[in-house]
All heavy atoms as TSV, in Angstrom:
chain	resi	resn	atom	element	x	y	z
A	1	MET	N	N	-7.518	44.209	-99.482
A	1	MET	CA	C	-7.919	43.292	-98.422
A	1	MET	C	C	-9.398	42.954	-98.628
A	1	MET	O	O	-10.222	43.829	-98.853
A	1	MET	CB	C	-7.706	43.952	-97.057
A	1	MET	CG	C	-8.082	43.061	-95.903
A	1	MET	SD	S	-7.771	43.773	-94.268
A	1	MET	CE	C	-6.023	44.004	-94.304
A	2	THR	N	N	-9.688	41.690	-98.493
A	2	THR	CA	C	-11.068	41.270	-98.692
A	2	THR	C	C	-11.888	41.524	-97.431
A	2	THR	O	O	-11.346	41.740	-96.343
A	2	THR	CB	C	-11.153	39.771	-99.043
A	2	THR	OG1	O	-10.769	39.023	-97.891
A	2	THR	CG2	C	-10.283	39.416	-100.234
A	3	TRP	N	N	-13.178	41.463	-97.616
A	3	TRP	CA	C	-14.111	41.661	-96.501
A	3	TRP	C	C	-13.879	40.593	-95.433
A	3	TRP	O	O	-13.882	40.880	-94.241
A	3	TRP	CB	C	-15.527	41.599	-97.060
A	3	TRP	CG	C	-16.599	41.906	-96.062
A	3	TRP	CD1	C	-16.924	43.127	-95.563
A	3	TRP	CD2	C	-17.476	40.971	-95.445
A	3	TRP	NE1	N	-17.959	43.019	-94.676
A	3	TRP	CE2	C	-18.319	41.700	-94.583
A	3	TRP	CE3	C	-17.646	39.594	-95.538
A	3	TRP	CZ2	C	-19.304	41.088	-93.821
A	3	TRP	CZ3	C	-18.634	38.993	-94.781
A	3	TRP	CH2	C	-19.439	39.745	-93.929
A	4	GLU	N	N	-13.641	39.352	-95.849
A	4	GLU	CA	C	-13.392	38.253	-94.909
A	4	GLU	C	C	-12.112	38.488	-94.108
A	4	GLU	O	O	-12.057	38.208	-92.910
A	4	GLU	CB	C	-13.322	36.920	-95.649
A	4	GLU	CG	C	-14.660	36.461	-96.193
A	4	GLU	CD	C	-14.548	35.199	-97.021
A	4	GLU	OE1	O	-13.425	34.740	-97.307
A	4	GLU	OE2	O	-15.608	34.667	-97.378
A	5	GLN	N	N	-11.089	39.017	-94.767
A	5	GLN	CA	C	-9.831	39.310	-94.064
A	5	GLN	C	C	-10.045	40.408	-93.030
A	5	GLN	O	O	-9.486	40.358	-91.936
A	5	GLN	CB	C	-8.749	39.715	-95.060
A	5	GLN	CG	C	-8.257	38.568	-95.923
A	5	GLN	CD	C	-7.341	39.038	-97.031
A	5	GLN	OE1	O	-7.544	40.123	-97.599
A	5	GLN	NE2	N	-6.343	38.217	-97.352
A	6	GLU	N	N	-10.831	41.404	-93.390
A	6	GLU	CA	C	-11.121	42.485	-92.451
A	6	GLU	C	C	-11.874	41.961	-91.235
A	6	GLU	O	O	-11.584	42.353	-90.099
A	6	GLU	CB	C	-11.927	43.587	-93.137
A	6	GLU	CG	C	-11.109	44.391	-94.115
A	6	GLU	CD	C	-11.891	45.534	-94.730
A	6	GLU	OE1	O	-12.742	46.111	-94.039
A	6	GLU	OE2	O	-11.622	45.845	-95.901
A	7	ILE	N	N	-12.815	41.071	-91.462
A	7	ILE	CA	C	-13.564	40.474	-90.348
A	7	ILE	C	C	-12.626	39.669	-89.466
A	7	ILE	O	O	-12.672	39.761	-88.231
A	7	ILE	CB	C	-14.715	39.587	-90.870
A	7	ILE	CG1	C	-15.802	40.464	-91.506
A	7	ILE	CG2	C	-15.301	38.735	-89.753
A	7	ILE	CD1	C	-16.890	39.688	-92.206
A	8	GLN	N	N	-11.732	38.903	-90.079
A	8	GLN	CA	C	-10.775	38.098	-89.324
A	8	GLN	C	C	-9.877	38.989	-88.475
A	8	GLN	O	O	-9.631	38.701	-87.296
A	8	GLN	CB	C	-9.929	37.238	-90.275
A	8	GLN	CG	C	-8.938	36.341	-89.582
A	8	GLN	CD	C	-9.607	35.279	-88.721
A	8	GLN	OE1	O	-10.731	34.873	-88.977
A	8	GLN	NE2	N	-8.907	34.836	-87.706
A	9	LEU	N	N	-9.379	40.078	-89.042
A	9	LEU	CA	C	-8.531	41.005	-88.286
A	9	LEU	C	C	-9.303	41.639	-87.134
A	9	LEU	O	O	-8.758	41.797	-86.027
A	9	LEU	CB	C	-7.976	42.100	-89.210
A	9	LEU	CG	C	-6.845	41.681	-90.137
A	9	LEU	CD1	C	-6.480	42.830	-91.071
A	9	LEU	CD2	C	-5.634	41.222	-89.345
A	10	ALA	N	N	-10.551	41.987	-87.369
A	10	ALA	CA	C	-11.375	42.574	-86.307
A	10	ALA	C	C	-11.580	41.569	-85.176
A	10	ALA	O	O	-11.518	41.928	-84.001
A	10	ALA	CB	C	-12.722	43.027	-86.868
A	11	ARG	N	N	-11.801	40.301	-85.529
A	11	ARG	CA	C	-11.973	39.267	-84.506
A	11	ARG	C	C	-10.690	39.074	-83.703
A	11	ARG	O	O	-10.733	38.932	-82.483
A	11	ARG	CB	C	-12.380	37.942	-85.156
A	11	ARG	CG	C	-13.793	37.919	-85.637
A	11	ARG	CD	C	-14.123	36.609	-86.282
A	11	ARG	NE	N	-15.504	36.585	-86.745
A	11	ARG	CZ	C	-15.952	35.787	-87.672
A	11	ARG	NH1	N	-15.143	34.902	-88.241
A	11	ARG	NH2	N	-17.221	35.843	-88.037
A	12	GLU	N	N	-9.562	39.047	-84.388
A	12	GLU	CA	C	-8.281	38.889	-83.695
A	12	GLU	C	C	-8.021	40.060	-82.759
A	12	GLU	O	O	-7.535	39.883	-81.638
A	12	GLU	CB	C	-7.153	38.744	-84.712
A	12	GLU	CG	C	-7.173	37.425	-85.452
A	12	GLU	CD	C	-6.166	37.354	-86.594
A	12	GLU	OE1	O	-5.332	38.281	-86.722
A	12	GLU	OE2	O	-6.222	36.368	-87.350
A	13	ASP	N	N	-8.357	41.260	-83.221
A	13	ASP	CA	C	-8.185	42.451	-82.391
A	13	ASP	C	C	-9.063	42.371	-81.148
A	13	ASP	O	O	-8.620	42.673	-80.037
A	13	ASP	CB	C	-8.520	43.707	-83.203
A	13	ASP	CG	C	-8.232	44.978	-82.436
A	13	ASP	OD1	O	-7.109	45.105	-81.892
A	13	ASP	OD2	O	-9.123	45.851	-82.378
A	14	GLU	N	N	-10.295	41.938	-81.329
A	14	GLU	CA	C	-11.220	41.821	-80.194
A	14	GLU	C	C	-10.738	40.761	-79.208
A	14	GLU	O	O	-10.816	40.939	-77.987
A	14	GLU	CB	C	-12.630	41.486	-80.688
A	14	GLU	CG	C	-13.681	41.588	-79.618
A	14	GLU	CD	C	-13.768	42.955	-78.973
A	14	GLU	OE1	O	-13.574	43.968	-79.664
A	14	GLU	OE2	O	-14.014	43.005	-77.754
A	15	ARG	N	N	-10.224	39.650	-79.720
A	15	ARG	CA	C	-9.681	38.605	-78.831
A	15	ARG	C	C	-8.495	39.131	-78.033
A	15	ARG	O	O	-8.359	38.849	-76.845
A	15	ARG	CB	C	-9.275	37.371	-79.637
A	15	ARG	CG	C	-10.422	36.481	-80.005
A	15	ARG	CD	C	-9.943	35.143	-80.533
A	15	ARG	NE	N	-9.335	35.268	-81.844
A	15	ARG	CZ	C	-9.954	35.009	-82.997
A	15	ARG	NH1	N	-11.198	34.603	-82.982
A	15	ARG	NH2	N	-9.327	35.147	-84.144
A	16	GLU	N	N	-7.633	39.913	-78.680
A	16	GLU	CA	C	-6.465	40.482	-77.995
A	16	GLU	C	C	-6.914	41.455	-76.900
A	16	GLU	O	O	-6.377	41.445	-75.791
A	16	GLU	CB	C	-5.552	41.192	-78.992
A	16	GLU	CG	C	-4.317	41.795	-78.369
A	16	GLU	CD	C	-3.414	40.774	-77.696
A	16	GLU	OE1	O	-3.397	39.595	-78.107
A	16	GLU	OE2	O	-2.727	41.154	-76.734
A	17	LYS	N	N	-7.899	42.282	-77.199
A	17	LYS	CA	C	-8.422	43.211	-76.188
A	17	LYS	C	C	-9.016	42.453	-75.005
A	17	LYS	O	O	-8.807	42.822	-73.853
A	17	LYS	CB	C	-9.464	44.142	-76.795
A	17	LYS	CG	C	-8.881	45.181	-77.712
A	17	LYS	CD	C	-9.970	46.047	-78.313
A	17	LYS	CE	C	-9.404	47.059	-79.292
A	17	LYS	NZ	N	-10.457	47.860	-79.924
A	18	GLU	N	N	-9.749	41.387	-75.288
A	18	GLU	CA	C	-10.344	40.579	-74.219
A	18	GLU	C	C	-9.256	39.908	-73.385
A	18	GLU	O	O	-9.351	39.833	-72.166
A	18	GLU	CB	C	-11.286	39.527	-74.809
A	18	GLU	CG	C	-12.016	38.727	-73.770
A	18	GLU	CD	C	-12.886	39.561	-72.847
A	18	GLU	OE1	O	-13.449	40.579	-73.302
A	18	GLU	OE2	O	-12.999	39.206	-71.661
A	19	ARG	N	N	-8.214	39.435	-74.031
A	19	ARG	CA	C	-7.094	38.819	-73.332
A	19	ARG	C	C	-6.427	39.839	-72.388
A	19	ARG	O	O	-6.120	39.535	-71.243
A	19	ARG	CB	C	-6.088	38.289	-74.359
A	19	ARG	CG	C	-5.205	37.204	-73.892
A	19	ARG	CD	C	-4.308	36.630	-74.992
A	19	ARG	NE	N	-4.543	37.192	-76.322
A	19	ARG	CZ	C	-5.038	36.516	-77.363
A	19	ARG	NH1	N	-5.347	35.280	-77.269
A	19	ARG	NH2	N	-5.209	37.098	-78.536
A	20	GLU	N	N	-6.244	41.063	-72.869
A	20	GLU	CA	C	-5.646	42.123	-72.045
A	20	GLU	C	C	-6.542	42.458	-70.851
A	20	GLU	O	O	-6.045	42.632	-69.734
A	20	GLU	CB	C	-5.395	43.365	-72.891
A	20	GLU	CG	C	-4.260	43.200	-73.884
A	20	GLU	CD	C	-4.138	44.370	-74.836
A	20	GLU	OE1	O	-4.897	45.368	-74.705
A	20	GLU	OE2	O	-3.280	44.290	-75.747
A	21	ARG	N	N	-7.839	42.544	-71.082
A	21	ARG	CA	C	-8.778	42.822	-69.982
A	21	ARG	C	C	-8.713	41.697	-68.946
A	21	ARG	O	O	-8.684	41.955	-67.737
A	21	ARG	CB	C	-10.202	42.971	-70.503
A	21	ARG	CG	C	-10.489	44.295	-71.169
A	21	ARG	CD	C	-11.977	44.492	-71.433
A	21	ARG	NE	N	-12.475	43.581	-72.455
A	21	ARG	CZ	C	-12.595	43.883	-73.743
A	21	ARG	NH1	N	-12.265	45.084	-74.165
A	21	ARG	NH2	N	-13.063	42.994	-74.599
A	22	SER	N	N	-8.673	40.475	-69.417
A	22	SER	CA	C	-8.605	39.323	-68.509
A	22	SER	C	C	-7.325	39.359	-67.689
A	22	SER	O	O	-7.346	39.090	-66.480
A	22	SER	CB	C	-8.683	38.018	-69.298
A	22	SER	OG	O	-9.917	37.918	-69.950
A	23	GLN	N	N	-6.216	39.681	-68.337
A	23	GLN	CA	C	-4.945	39.741	-67.622
A	23	GLN	C	C	-4.964	40.831	-66.551
A	23	GLN	O	O	-4.419	40.640	-65.462
A	23	GLN	CB	C	-3.800	39.973	-68.601
A	23	GLN	CG	C	-3.503	38.760	-69.451
A	23	GLN	CD	C	-2.496	39.028	-70.547
A	23	GLN	OE1	O	-2.215	40.176	-70.892
A	23	GLN	NE2	N	-1.943	37.959	-71.104
A	24	LYS	N	N	-5.595	41.956	-66.837
A	24	LYS	CA	C	-5.694	43.034	-65.847
A	24	LYS	C	C	-6.542	42.591	-64.655
A	24	LYS	O	O	-6.208	42.881	-63.507
A	24	LYS	CB	C	-6.288	44.293	-66.472
A	24	LYS	CG	C	-5.334	45.001	-67.392
A	24	LYS	CD	C	-5.977	46.239	-68.010
A	24	LYS	CE	C	-5.031	46.916	-68.977
A	24	LYS	NZ	N	-5.625	48.093	-69.622
A	25	ILE	N	N	-7.632	41.890	-64.926
A	25	ILE	CA	C	-8.496	41.406	-63.848
A	25	ILE	C	C	-7.742	40.410	-62.980
A	25	ILE	O	O	-7.780	40.483	-61.749
A	25	ILE	CB	C	-9.783	40.772	-64.423
A	25	ILE	CG1	C	-10.666	41.862	-65.033
A	25	ILE	CG2	C	-10.536	39.987	-63.359
A	25	ILE	CD1	C	-11.819	41.334	-65.871
A	26	ILE	N	N	-7.027	39.494	-63.618
A	26	ILE	CA	C	-6.259	38.494	-62.875
A	26	ILE	C	C	-5.179	39.162	-62.040
A	26	ILE	O	O	-4.976	38.810	-60.872
A	26	ILE	CB	C	-5.664	37.453	-63.839
A	26	ILE	CG1	C	-6.782	36.597	-64.419
A	26	ILE	CG2	C	-4.616	36.583	-63.144
A	26	ILE	CD1	C	-6.358	35.723	-65.588
A	27	ALA	N	N	-4.488	40.138	-62.606
A	27	ALA	CA	C	-3.439	40.843	-61.869
A	27	ALA	C	C	-4.020	41.555	-60.647
A	27	ALA	O	O	-3.423	41.539	-59.567
A	27	ALA	CB	C	-2.727	41.840	-62.780
A	28	ALA	N	N	-5.177	42.168	-60.806
A	28	ALA	CA	C	-5.809	42.866	-59.681
A	28	ALA	C	C	-6.208	41.876	-58.596
A	28	ALA	O	O	-6.024	42.142	-57.400
A	28	ALA	CB	C	-7.028	43.646	-60.164
A	29	LYS	N	N	-6.741	40.737	-58.977
A	29	LYS	CA	C	-7.124	39.723	-57.995
A	29	LYS	C	C	-5.894	39.150	-57.296
A	29	LYS	O	O	-5.916	38.935	-56.088
A	29	LYS	CB	C	-7.937	38.613	-58.653
A	29	LYS	CG	C	-9.327	39.057	-59.030
A	29	LYS	CD	C	-10.158	37.921	-59.563
A	29	LYS	CE	C	-11.537	38.386	-59.928
A	29	LYS	NZ	N	-12.413	38.632	-58.811
A	30	ASP	N	N	-4.819	38.934	-58.044
A	30	ASP	CA	C	-3.577	38.442	-57.451
A	30	ASP	C	C	-3.044	39.444	-56.418
A	30	ASP	O	O	-2.584	39.060	-55.347
A	30	ASP	CB	C	-2.512	38.189	-58.520
A	30	ASP	CG	C	-2.769	36.948	-59.349
A	30	ASP	OD1	O	-3.631	36.127	-58.944
A	30	ASP	OD2	O	-2.114	36.791	-60.400
A	31	GLU	N	N	-3.126	40.723	-56.757
A	31	GLU	CA	C	-2.671	41.769	-55.838
A	31	GLU	C	C	-3.510	41.757	-54.561
A	31	GLU	O	O	-2.974	41.877	-53.456
A	31	GLU	CB	C	-2.770	43.129	-56.532
A	31	GLU	CG	C	-2.208	44.259	-55.709
A	31	GLU	CD	C	-2.273	45.579	-56.459
A	31	GLU	OE1	O	-1.927	45.597	-57.654
A	31	GLU	OE2	O	-2.658	46.582	-55.826
A	32	THR	N	N	-4.803	41.594	-54.702
A	32	THR	CA	C	-5.690	41.533	-53.544
A	32	THR	C	C	-5.356	40.331	-52.661
A	32	THR	O	O	-5.286	40.451	-51.433
A	32	THR	CB	C	-7.158	41.453	-53.998
A	32	THR	OG1	O	-7.465	42.627	-54.753
A	32	THR	CG2	C	-8.097	41.346	-52.815
A	33	ILE	N	N	-5.124	39.194	-53.289
A	33	ILE	CA	C	-4.784	37.983	-52.536
A	33	ILE	C	C	-3.468	38.168	-51.792
A	33	ILE	O	O	-3.350	37.802	-50.611
A	33	ILE	CB	C	-4.731	36.762	-53.473
A	33	ILE	CG1	C	-6.145	36.417	-53.943
A	33	ILE	CG2	C	-4.072	35.567	-52.787
A	33	ILE	CD1	C	-6.186	35.405	-55.071
A	34	GLU	N	N	-2.468	38.748	-52.450
A	34	GLU	CA	C	-1.181	38.983	-51.804
A	34	GLU	C	C	-1.335	39.911	-50.604
A	34	GLU	O	O	-0.731	39.682	-49.546
A	34	GLU	CB	C	-0.185	39.565	-52.798
A	34	GLU	CG	C	0.272	38.567	-53.842
A	34	GLU	CD	C	1.106	39.190	-54.943
A	34	GLU	OE1	O	1.446	40.384	-54.847
A	34	GLU	OE2	O	1.411	38.478	-55.907
A	35	LYS	N	N	-2.153	40.946	-50.748
A	35	LYS	CA	C	-2.397	41.878	-49.652
A	35	LYS	C	C	-3.057	41.154	-48.478
A	35	LYS	O	O	-2.668	41.323	-47.325
A	35	LYS	CB	C	-3.278	43.033	-50.120
A	35	LYS	CG	C	-3.571	44.041	-49.044
A	35	LYS	CD	C	-4.473	45.151	-49.557
A	35	LYS	CE	C	-4.839	46.091	-48.426
A	35	LYS	NZ	N	-5.839	47.076	-48.827
A	36	GLN	N	N	-4.048	40.326	-48.779
A	36	GLN	CA	C	-4.736	39.586	-47.729
A	36	GLN	C	C	-3.784	38.613	-47.027
A	36	GLN	O	O	-3.838	38.460	-45.809
A	36	GLN	CB	C	-5.931	38.836	-48.308
A	36	GLN	CG	C	-7.061	39.764	-48.721
A	36	GLN	CD	C	-8.166	39.046	-49.458
A	36	GLN	OE1	O	-7.964	37.975	-50.028
A	36	GLN	NE2	N	-9.347	39.650	-49.474
A	37	GLU	N	N	-2.917	37.975	-47.793
A	37	GLU	CA	C	-1.949	37.051	-47.201
A	37	GLU	C	C	-0.986	37.778	-46.264
A	37	GLU	O	O	-0.642	37.271	-45.201
A	37	GLU	CB	C	-1.194	36.297	-48.296
A	37	GLU	CG	C	-2.050	35.258	-48.990
A	37	GLU	CD	C	-1.364	34.605	-50.177
A	37	GLU	OE1	O	-0.341	35.132	-50.666
A	37	GLU	OE2	O	-1.861	33.547	-50.614
A	38	ARG	N	N	-0.551	38.985	-46.662
A	38	ARG	CA	C	0.320	39.784	-45.787
A	38	ARG	C	C	-0.409	40.163	-44.496
A	38	ARG	O	O	0.152	40.084	-43.404
A	38	ARG	CB	C	0.796	41.043	-46.508
A	38	ARG	CG	C	1.887	40.811	-47.523
A	38	ARG	CD	C	2.527	42.113	-48.001
A	38	ARG	NE	N	1.565	43.068	-48.557
A	38	ARG	CZ	C	1.192	43.107	-49.825
A	38	ARG	NH1	N	1.670	42.249	-50.682
A	38	ARG	NH2	N	0.335	44.019	-50.243
A	39	GLU	N	N	-1.672	40.573	-44.625
A	39	GLU	CA	C	-2.454	40.951	-43.449
A	39	GLU	C	C	-2.646	39.750	-42.519
A	39	GLU	O	O	-2.555	39.891	-41.295
A	39	GLU	CB	C	-3.804	41.524	-43.872
A	39	GLU	CG	C	-3.702	42.884	-44.532
A	39	GLU	CD	C	-5.021	43.371	-45.120
A	39	GLU	OE1	O	-6.005	42.594	-45.155
A	39	GLU	OE2	O	-5.058	44.534	-45.555
A	40	ILE	N	N	-2.903	38.584	-43.080
A	40	ILE	CA	C	-3.061	37.372	-42.273
A	40	ILE	C	C	-1.767	37.057	-41.539
A	40	ILE	O	O	-1.788	36.723	-40.340
A	40	ILE	CB	C	-3.519	36.189	-43.146
A	40	ILE	CG1	C	-4.973	36.402	-43.578
A	40	ILE	CG2	C	-3.362	34.860	-42.409
A	40	ILE	CD1	C	-5.447	35.432	-44.646
A	41	ALA	N	N	-0.643	37.164	-42.236
A	41	ALA	CA	C	0.654	36.890	-41.604
A	41	ALA	C	C	0.912	37.871	-40.457
A	41	ALA	O	O	1.396	37.466	-39.385
A	41	ALA	CB	C	1.770	36.974	-42.634
A	42	GLU	N	N	0.563	39.137	-40.655
A	42	GLU	CA	C	0.734	40.133	-39.600
A	42	GLU	C	C	-0.145	39.806	-38.399
A	42	GLU	O	O	0.290	39.910	-37.247
A	42	GLU	CB	C	0.412	41.532	-40.123
A	42	GLU	CG	C	1.425	42.078	-41.108
A	42	GLU	CD	C	0.974	43.378	-41.757
A	42	GLU	OE1	O	-0.057	43.957	-41.340
A	42	GLU	OE2	O	1.656	43.815	-42.696
A	43	LEU	N	N	-1.393	39.436	-38.651
A	43	LEU	CA	C	-2.303	39.097	-37.559
A	43	LEU	C	C	-1.841	37.845	-36.808
A	43	LEU	O	O	-1.930	37.785	-35.582
A	43	LEU	CB	C	-3.721	38.907	-38.089
A	43	LEU	CG	C	-4.419	40.179	-38.564
A	43	LEU	CD1	C	-5.715	39.834	-39.283
A	43	LEU	CD2	C	-4.674	41.125	-37.406
A	44	LYS	N	N	-1.336	36.861	-37.546
A	44	LYS	CA	C	-0.812	35.656	-36.899
A	44	LYS	C	C	0.375	35.999	-36.008
A	44	LYS	O	O	0.495	35.465	-34.900
A	44	LYS	CB	C	-0.406	34.618	-37.936
A	44	LYS	CG	C	-1.572	33.887	-38.540
A	44	LYS	CD	C	-1.098	32.836	-39.545
A	44	LYS	CE	C	-2.248	32.049	-40.124
A	44	LYS	NZ	N	-1.780	31.033	-41.084
A	45	ALA	N	N	1.231	36.891	-36.473
A	45	ALA	CA	C	2.391	37.297	-35.685
A	45	ALA	C	C	1.938	38.027	-34.418
A	45	ALA	O	O	2.479	37.783	-33.332
A	45	ALA	CB	C	3.309	38.190	-36.516
A	46	LYS	N	N	0.953	38.897	-34.544
A	46	LYS	CA	C	0.429	39.615	-33.373
A	46	LYS	C	C	-0.201	38.646	-32.394
A	46	LYS	O	O	-0.015	38.754	-31.170
A	46	LYS	CB	C	-0.594	40.662	-33.794
A	46	LYS	CG	C	0.012	41.865	-34.469
A	46	LYS	CD	C	-1.070	42.866	-34.864
A	46	LYS	CE	C	-0.484	44.045	-35.605
A	46	LYS	NZ	N	-1.500	45.008	-36.017
A	47	LEU	N	N	-0.957	37.677	-32.907
A	47	LEU	CA	C	-1.588	36.688	-32.051
A	47	LEU	C	C	-0.543	35.859	-31.314
A	47	LEU	O	O	-0.663	35.631	-30.107
A	47	LEU	CB	C	-2.496	35.773	-32.875
A	47	LEU	CG	C	-3.225	34.671	-32.112
A	47	LEU	CD1	C	-4.125	35.268	-31.031
A	47	LEU	CD2	C	-4.027	33.819	-33.070
A	48	ALA	N	N	0.494	35.449	-32.012
A	48	ALA	CA	C	1.562	34.669	-31.381
A	48	ALA	C	C	2.249	35.485	-30.305
A	48	ALA	O	O	2.587	34.963	-29.232
A	48	ALA	CB	C	2.579	34.229	-32.441
A	49	GLU	N	N	2.425	36.763	-30.542
A	49	GLU	CA	C	3.059	37.653	-29.571
A	49	GLU	C	C	2.166	37.801	-28.330
A	49	GLU	O	O	2.642	37.820	-27.205
A	49	GLU	CB	C	3.311	39.021	-30.204
A	49	GLU	CG	C	4.223	39.913	-29.444
A	49	GLU	CD	C	5.635	39.370	-29.320
A	49	GLU	OE1	O	6.107	38.659	-30.222
A	49	GLU	OE2	O	6.250	39.637	-28.264
A	50	MET	N	N	0.862	37.868	-28.542
A	50	MET	CA	C	-0.066	38.030	-27.430
A	50	MET	C	C	-0.164	36.747	-26.579
A	50	MET	O	O	-0.444	36.813	-25.399
A	50	MET	CB	C	-1.462	38.380	-27.953
A	50	MET	CG	C	-1.537	39.775	-28.556
A	50	MET	SD	S	-3.104	40.100	-29.409
A	50	MET	CE	C	-4.264	39.952	-28.081
A	51	GLN	N	N	0.083	35.608	-27.198
A	51	GLN	CA	C	-0.029	34.345	-26.485
A	51	GLN	C	C	1.204	34.016	-25.658
A	51	GLN	O	O	1.190	33.048	-24.910
A	51	GLN	CB	C	-0.322	33.210	-27.478
A	51	GLN	CG	C	-1.699	33.308	-28.081
A	51	GLN	CD	C	-1.955	32.232	-29.138
A	51	GLN	OE1	O	-1.035	31.704	-29.720
A	51	GLN	NE2	N	-3.228	31.957	-29.368
A	52	LYS	N	N	2.253	34.805	-25.776
A	52	LYS	CA	C	3.471	34.534	-25.001
A	52	LYS	C	C	3.289	34.872	-23.552
A	52	LYS	O	O	2.570	35.647	-23.097
A	52	LYS	CB	C	4.649	35.340	-25.577
A	52	LYS	CG	C	5.125	34.778	-26.899
A	52	LYS	CD	C	6.341	35.545	-27.347
A	52	LYS	CE	C	6.845	34.979	-28.669
A	52	LYS	NZ	N	7.994	35.687	-29.156
């Protein structure tokens, strides 16, 4: 394997690691948003119940 091929493989590996890190961050943010949406729905239901 040439030096250039090794550099290319290292770059591809680094891009894959960055892609995985990004996906984990996005998944965590999506989970947070879903949790907040559930909490909002619960609060809206409580508010509607209180207004009856």
